[in-house]
C-alpha positions in Angstrom: -47.0 46.2 -16.2 -48.7 47.6 -13.1 -47.3 49.3 -10.0 -49.2 48.5 -6.8 -48.8 50.7 -3.8 -50.6 50.8 -0.5 -52.2 51.6 1.8 -53.5 54.5 -0.3 -53.3 53.1 -3.8 -56.1 51.2 -5.7 -56.2 48.3 -6.0 -54.2 47.1 -3.0 -52.6 43.7 -3.1 -55.4 42.0 -1.2 -58.0 43.3 -3.5 -56.0 42.3 -6.5 -55.6 38.7 -5.2 -59.3 38.5 -4.4 -60.2 39.6 -8.0 -57.9 37.1 -9.5 -59.1 34.2 -7.3 -62.6 35.0 -8.4 -61.7 35.1 -12.1 -62.6 31.8 -13.9 -59.9 32.2 -16.6 -57.2 31.1 -14.2 -56.5 27.4 -13.8 -53.7 27.6 -11.3 -52.5 29.8 -8.4 -49.0 29.6 -6.8 -47.5 31.7 -4.1 -44.4 31.9 -1.9 -44.6 34.2 1.1 -42.5 34.8 4.2 -45.4 35.3 6.7 -49.1 34.2 6.9 -51.5 35.3 9.6 -55.3 35.1 10.0 -55.3 38.9 9.8 -54.7 38.2 6.1 -56.2 34.8 5.4 -59.6 35.9 6.8 -60.0 38.0 3.6 -59.1 35.4 1.1 -59.8 32.0 2.6 -63.4 31.7 1.3 -62.5 32.8 -2.3 -59.4 30.6 -2.2 -61.5 27.6 -1.2 -63.8 28.2 -4.1 -60.8 28.6 -6.4 -59.2 25.4 -5.2 -62.4 23.4 -6.0 -61.9 24.1 -9.7 -58.2 24.9 -10.1 -54.7 24.0 -8.8 -53.3 25.6 -5.7 -49.7 25.5 -4.4 -48.4 27.8 -1.7 -45.0 27.9 0.1 -44.8 29.7 3.5 -41.9 30.7 5.7 -41.9 30.1 9.5 -39.0 32.4 10.5 -39.1 35.3 12.9 -42.5 34.4 14.5 -44.1 35.9 11.4 -46.5 33.0 10.6 -49.3 32.0 13.0 -50.8 28.6 13.7 -54.2 30.0 12.6 -52.8 31.4 9.3 -51.4 28.0 8.3 -54.6 26.2 9.4 -56.7 28.6 7.2 -54.5 28.0 4.2 -54.6 24.2 4.7 -58.4 24.2 4.8 -58.8 26.6 1.9 -56.3 24.8 -0.4 -58.5 21.8 -0.7 -56.8 19.3 -3.0 -53.9 21.7 -3.4 -50.6 21.8 -1.4 -49.2 24.1 1.2 -45.5 23.8 2.1 -43.4 25.3 4.9 -39.8 26.2 4.0 -37.1 27.0 6.5 -33.3 27.0 6.5 -32.3 26.5 10.2 -29.3 28.8 9.8 -29.4 32.6 10.0 -31.1 32.8 6.6 -34.7 33.9 6.4 -37.2 32.6 3.9 -38.5 36.0 2.7 -40.1 36.0 -0.8 -43.5 37.5 -1.7 -44.5 36.1 -5.1 -48.0 35.5 -6.4 -48.6 33.7 -9.7 -51.9 33.1 -11.6 -51.7 31.0 -14.8 -53.8 29.5 -17.6 -52.8 27.7 -20.8 -52.3 31.0 -22.6 -51.6 33.7 -20.0 -50.1 34.3 -16.6 -50.1 37.2 -14.2 -47.3 37.5 -11.7 -47.1 39.9 -8.7 -43.7 40.4 -6.9 -43.3 42.8 -4.1 -43.1 43.3 -0.3 -46.6 42.2 0.7 -47.0 39.1 2.9 -50.3 37.2 3.4 -51.1 39.2 6.5 -53.6 42.0 7.1 -50.9 44.6 6.9 -49.2 43.0 3.9 -52.4 42.8 1.9 -54.1 46.1 2.8 -52.8 48.4 5.5 -49.0 48.4 5.6 -46.9 50.7 3.4 -46.0 48.2 0.6 -45.1 48.2 -3.0 -45.4 45.5 -5.7 -45.0 45.1 -9.5 -47.6 43.1 -11.5 -46.8 41.8 -14.9 -49.2 40.2 -17.5 -47.5 37.5 -19.5 -48.4 36.2 -23.0 -47.3 32.6 -23.0 -47.3 32.5 -26.8 -44.4 35.1 -26.7 -41.0 33.4 -26.3 -39.6 36.0 -23.9 -42.7 36.0 -21.7 -42.7 32.2 -21.8 -39.1 32.0 -20.7 -39.8 34.5 -17.9 -42.7 32.5 -16.8 -40.6 29.3 -16.7 -38.0 31.0 -14.6 -40.6 32.0 -12.1 -42.1 28.5 -12.0 -38.7 26.9 -11.6 -38.0 29.1 -8.5 -41.4 28.3 -7.0 -40.7 24.6 -7.7 -37.5 24.8 -5.7 -39.5 26.0 -2.7 -42.2 23.4 -3.1 -40.2 20.2 -3.1 -40.4 18.2 0.2 -36.9 17.7 1.6 -36.3 16.5 5.1 -35.0 19.3 7.3 -35.8 22.0 4.7 -39.3 21.8 3.2 -42.4 19.9 4.4 -45.9 19.5 3.2 -48.3 21.1 5.6 -50.7 18.8 7.5 -52.6 19.2 10.7 -50.0 17.0 12.4 -47.1 19.1 11.0 -48.8 22.3 12.3 -48.8 20.8 15.8 -45.1 19.8 15.4 -44.3 23.4 14.3 -46.1 24.8 17.3 -44.4 22.3 19.7 -41.0 23.5 18.3 -42.0 27.1 18.8 -41.7 27.9 15.1 -45.4 29.0 14.9 -47.5 30.4 17.7 -51.1 31.2 18.2 -52.2 34.7 17.4 -53.0 35.3 21.0 -49.4 34.4 22.0 -48.0 36.7 19.2 -50.2 39.6 20.4 -49.0 39.1 24.0 -45.3 39.0 22.8 -45.9 42.2 20.9 -47.4 43.9 24.0 -44.4 42.8 26.1 -42.1 45.0 24.0 -41.6 48.1 26.1 -40.0 51.4 24.9 -36.6 52.4 26.3 -37.0 54.6 29.3 -36.2 58.3 28.7 -32.8 59.4 30.1 -32.5 61.3 33.4 -30.8 64.7 33.3 -28.0 65.5 35.8 -29.4 67.3 39.0 -29.3 71.1 38.9 -27.7 71.3 42.3 -26.4 68.7 44.7 -29.1 66.9 46.6 -31.9 67.8 44.1 -33.7 65.0 42.2 -32.8 64.9 38.5 -35.1 66.2 35.9 -36.6 63.7 33.6 -36.0 64.7 29.9 -39.1 64.0 27.8 -38.0 62.8 24.4 -39.3 64.7 21.4 -42.1 63.0 19.4 -40.6 62.3 16.0 -43.5 60.7 14.3 -47.2 61.1 14.1 -50.1 58.7 13.4 -51.8 58.9 10.0 -55.1 57.1 9.4 -55.0 54.7 6.5 -57.9 53.0 4.5 -59.3 50.0 6.3 -59.4 46.5 4.8 -62.7 45.5 3.1 -65.5 44.4 5.3 -65.9 40.6 5.7 -69.3 39.0 6.0 -71.0 38.7 9.3 -70.6 34.9 9.2 -66.8 35.2 8.6 -66.4 37.8 11.4 -68.3 35.7 13.8 -66.2 32.6 13.0 -62.9 34.5 13.5 -64.1 36.2 16.7 -65.2 32.9 18.3 -61.8 31.3 17.4 -59.8 34.2 18.9 -61.9 34.2 22.1 -61.4 30.5 22.6 -57.6 30.9 22.2 -57.5 33.9 24.6 -59.3 31.9 27.3 -56.8 29.1 27.0 -53.5 31.2 27.2 -52.3 33.4 30.0 -50.4 36.7 29.4 -47.0 36.2 27.9 -45.7 39.5 29.1 -42.2 39.1 30.7 -40.7 42.6 30.8 -37.0 43.2 30.8 -35.5 44.9 34.0 -35.5 48.7 33.9 -32.6 50.1 32.1 -31.8 47.0 30.2 -31.6 47.3 26.4 -32.7 44.0 24.9 -31.5 42.5 21.6 -33.4 40.2 19.3 -31.9 37.4 17.2 -34.1 35.6 14.6 -37.1 37.3 16.1 -36.3 36.2 19.7 -34.8 38.1 22.6 -35.5 35.5 25.3 -35.0 31.9 26.0 -36.8 29.9 28.7 -36.2 26.4 30.0 -37.4 24.2 32.8 -34.6 23.2 35.2 -34.0 19.6 36.0 -31.6 17.8 38.3 -28.8 17.8 35.8 -28.9 21.6 35.9 -29.2 22.4 39.6 -28.3 19.1 41.3 -25.0 18.2 42.9 -24.3 15.2 40.8 -21.9 12.7 42.5 -22.1 12.9 46.3 -20.5 9.5 47.2 -17.4 9.9 49.4 -14.3 10.0 47.4 -16.0 11.1 44.1 -15.9 14.6 42.6 -18.8 16.9 42.6 -20.2 17.4 39.1 -18.9 20.4 37.2 -21.2 23.5 37.6 -23.0 23.4 34.3 -26.5 24.1 33.1 -27.5 21.8 30.2 -29.2 23.5 27.1 -30.7 20.9 24.8 -29.2 20.6 21.4 -32.7 21.0 19.9 -32.7 24.5 21.5 -29.3 25.3 20.0 -30.5 24.0 16.6 -33.6 26.1 16.7 -31.8 29.4 17.2 -28.0 29.1 17.1 -27.7 32.8 16.5 -29.1 33.5 20.0 -26.0 31.9 21.4 -23.6 33.4 18.8 -23.0 29.8 17.7 -20.7 28.8 16.1 -19.3 32.2 14.9 -18.0 33.4 18.3 -16.7 29.9 19.4 -13.2 28.6 19.2 -12.5 25.1 18.1 -10.6 22.8 20.5 -8.0 21.8 17.9 -6.2 19.2 20.1 -9.4 17.4 21.0 -10.7 17.5 17.5 -7.5 16.1 16.0 -7.7 13.1 18.4 -11.4 12.6 17.9 -11.9 13.0 14.2 -14.9 10.7 14.3 -16.8 12.9 16.7 -18.6 15.6 14.7 -22.1 17.0 14.8 -23.3 19.0 11.7 -19.6 19.0 10.8 -18.5 20.7 14.0 -16.2 19.3 16.7 -15.6 20.4 20.2 -15.9 24.2 20.7 -15.8 26.7 23.5 -16.5 30.3 24.2 -14.8 31.5 27.4 -15.5 34.4 29.8 -18.9 35.4 28.3 -20.2 38.3 30.5 -23.7 37.4 31.9 -25.6 39.1 34.7 -26.6 36.5 37.2 -27.5 38.9 40.0 -24.0 40.4 39.4 -22.0 40.2 36.2 -20.2 36.9 36.0 -17.9 35.1 33.5 -19.6 32.1 32.0 -18.0 29.3 29.8 -20.2 28.2 26.9 -19.3 24.7 25.8 -20.2 22.4 22.9 -19.1 18.8 22.6 -20.4 16.6 19.8 -20.2 13.6 22.1 -22.6 15.1 24.5 -26.4 15.5 24.2 -26.5 19.1 25.1 -24.9 22.6 25.0 -23.6 23.8 28.3 -23.2 27.0 30.3 -20.6 26.7 33.0 -20.8 28.8 36.1 -21.4 28.0 39.8 -23.7 31.0 40.5 -25.9 29.9 37.6 -26.0 26.3 38.7 -26.8 27.4 42.3 -29.6 29.9 41.4 -32.6 27.6 41.1 -34.3 24.3 42.0 -35.7 21.4 40.0 -38.9 22.6 38.3 -38.0 26.3 38.2 -37.8 28.1 34.9 -34.5 29.6 33.6 -35.0 32.9 31.7 -32.1 34.0 29.6 -32.5 37.5 27.9 -30.2 38.4 25.0 -29.2 42.0 25.6 -27.2 44.6 23.8 -23.5 44.5 25.0 -23.9 48.3 25.7 -25.3 47.1 29.0 -21.9 45.7 30.0 -22.9 42.0 29.5 -24.4 39.9 26.8 -27.1 37.9 28.6 -29.3 38.7 31.6 -30.3 35.6 33.6 -33.1 35.1 36.0 -34.7 32.1 37.6 -38.5 32.0 38.1 -39.4 29.9 41.1 -42.4 27.6 40.9 -45.5 29.5 42.0 -44.1 32.9 41.4 -46.0 35.3 39.0 -43.1 35.3 36.6 -43.2 31.5 36.5 -46.9 31.7 35.6 -46.1 34.0 32.7 -43.2 31.9 31.4 -44.5 28.4 31.8 -46.8 28.6 28.7 -43.8 29.7 26.6 -41.9 26.5 27.4 -43.5 25.0 24.3 -40.9 22.4 23.1 -40.7 19.1 24.9 -37.2 17.5 24.9 -37.5 13.8 23.9 -37.0 11.3 26.8 -36.8 14.2 29.3 -39.1 16.3 31.4 -37.3 19.4 30.2 -39.1 21.9 28.0 -37.9 25.1 26.4 -38.9 28.0 24.1 -37.9 31.2 22.5 -39.9 34.5 22.4 
C-alpha cells in the first residue's frame, strides 16, 4: 500500500502514471475520472499512445461542471489508439466524480484511487491525496477486490443512450454544441470573468462625508509548489500552436455581474444566454378581434434538460393537479404540468415572474410583460442566477445586437435548437 500526496510528495500522481504506462509488464490500463484537460493530457498523451500500441486502454470521463475540455477529450481519443474512451453523464443533479486508475496483467494489478483528476493540477500541482495498492491476482482476496473494481469500471464503460457514449470526433463536436465541453480558451475566459465580491463600505463618520472603504484582511498567502515535469520542445510547440489558434478564433467571454450582485452557480453555471426570436418578443396575434399572445419568453426544453437545477426545476415547482388528472397521457420524463409563481427577478426593477412547464408544449416559459417587452428579435437574453440575499433570484439583461455585451455573449450561445434559429448556452 502506498500513500501518494502532492504537490510536495514524491512521486506525484502524474509521475506514477507515466512510470506505469512506460512499464512493459502491464497489458491493460483502465481509468475513470471526472475531469480531463490538456493541462494534464499533455504530460501523458505520448506515453499513453505508446502504451495503447501494445496493450488495452479503456477510459471513462465525466463532462459535468465544465471540468472537461474539448482538447482534453481530443488528446485522449488520439492517444487511446485501438482502445476506447467513454463519456458518462447523469443529466440530473448528480456529478460523475470518480478518480480511479487501474493497471493490470495476468498475474498482478496496481490500483490508484484518490482525488486527482487528469488535469495539470490533479496530476501534479494541486493539493491531492491518493492510495495505491498492489494486488496479487493469485490471492483470493486480492482477486475478489480486483473483480469489484473491474465491475464498477465496467458499469461506467457500457454505452447506454442518454447516459454513456463512446467518444468519437463527431461526439466531441456534439458535446461542444451542447455546451457540455468547451475549449480551453473559453474555460480560461470564464475563469477570468469571476470577480471577487466588492469590499463593504463603512458608515460615514459625520453627515455629508464620504464613507471609508474597509479593506478586507488578507487571510491566505501564496506558497510556491513544485512545477510539473518539463515536456519536450516538440510537445510544447504543438500545444502552444494549438492554444494560439484557438485564442485567435474566440473573443473574450467576460460578462461581469453588476456591482453589488452576489452570483450563484448551479452545476458549474451562473449564467444562461439565449438569442431572442419572434415568439419571445413579438406581439403574436394582431388580427382584430383576437387576443394578444400571453407575455411569455420561451426557453427551449433542451436548455431545461441541460441544467434543470439552474431553474430550480422540478423541486420548487407545484404540480397542476387538476390539469394533470384530466390529461394523464401528457407527461414528459414522468412530469405533468407544473408552475412556479411569483419568482422575484430583477428586470430593471424587481418583478414577479411566473415559471411554467407544460408537457404538451415544446418549451419552458417565463411569463412577464416587462421581460417580453425588453428586447427585439436577434438580441441576446442574459439570465444570471444570483443569491437570494440580493432580494431576487435572477438578474436579467438584454444585450442589443451590436452592443459590446452582445459581442461577448454571442460566442457563448453554443447550442442550436433544432428547427429554429434560436441558440442558447450556460457559463
